[in-house]
C-alpha positions, -999 to 999 in steps of 0.1 A, spaced: -2 1 -1 15 35 -10 1 68 4 12 97 -16 4 133 0 -2 161 -25 23 192 -19 -1 219 -2 -8 247 -24 5 284 -13 -17 297 12 -34 263 18 -53 262 53 -57 227 52 -37 190 52 -31 180 14 -56 150 2 -41 115 -2 -42 87 -23 -36 52 -13 -30 24 -39 -39 -12 -32 -48 -9 1 -75 -35 -2 -45 -64 -9 -32 -85 22 -57 -76 45 -49 -90 81 -75 -116 90 -101 -111 120 -86 -132 149 -116 -126 170 -136 -144 146 -119 -180 142 -146 -199 127 -155 -171 98 -130 -162 73 -132 -125 74 -102 -99 66 -101 -64 75 -78 -35 75 -79 4 80 -65 26 55 -71 58 71 -69 57 110 -82 93 121 -65 112 97 -54 148 104 -76 146 138 -106 133 119 -134 114 139 -135 88 110 -118 56 103 -120 38 68 -107 8 49 -114 -27 35 -134 -56 48 -133 -89 26 -152 -122 35 -149 -156 21 -173 -183 22 -173 -205 54 -196 -227 79 -202 -200 102 -211 -162 97 -190 -134 111 -211 -115 137 -194 -79 147 -211 -58 173 -208 -23 157 -195 3 187 -200 32 163 -220 44 133 -205 27 100 -211 30 64 -200 3 35 -200 2 0 -198 -35 -13 -171 -35 -40 -176 -72 -52 -196 -102 -45 -225 -103 -22 -230 -100 18 -258 -120 33 -266 -95 65 -286 -102 94 -294 -81 127 -291 -109 151 -313 -90 178 -339 -77 155 -340 -109 126 -338 -81 98 -321 -99 67 -307 -84 36 -285 -90 8 -263 -63 -4 -246 -66 -35 -219 -49 -56 -224 -12 -58 -248 -11 -26 -243 12 3 -250 2 38 -254 18 72 -250 4 104 -263 24 132 -239 20 167 -254 -9 188 -262 -31 157 -249 -68 158 -248 -79 124 -241 -110 111 -222 -112 79 -217 -142 54 -214 -145 18 -223 -176 -6 -183 -171 -22 -167 -141 -16 -174 -103 -9 -154 -72 -8 -163 -38 9 -150 -4 12 -159 10 49 -161 42 68 -169 45 102 -169 72 129 -146 57 155 -114 58 171 -87 40 150 -83 18 183 -119 2 180 -113 -19 152 
C-alpha cells in the first residue's frame, strides 16, 4: 500500500488530500472470529484528527457467519460479490451486492456471510483503536 500526499498549494489552510493504492490487498485476518474467514484493515485511522476511520473488509465463504457488534456508526459500499446480512437482535435480513451502500447504526450486532466472496469499503465514526 502506498500513500502519496500531494504538496499543499501556497496559502492552503488544510492538510493535503491522500491517494492510497492497493490498500485492499493482504488484509489481516480477523483473529477474534476464528470460525469465519473475515479480513479487515484500516487505510486511514483518524487522519489529521478526523473522527473517521476507513478501510476494506473482505469475507470468504465459511460454515459460520461472522457476527460483529458495532460500537460506532459505520457505512459500507460493496465493491465485489455479495454479503448476506442479518441483525441478530431484530432478525432483519438483507442481501447487499456490488455497488450497494449499507449503514450500520451504533449498537447493531450484524451476522455477515457470503455464498462465495465479498469485498467492501467502509467508513466508521470511531477511534482507530476500536477495530
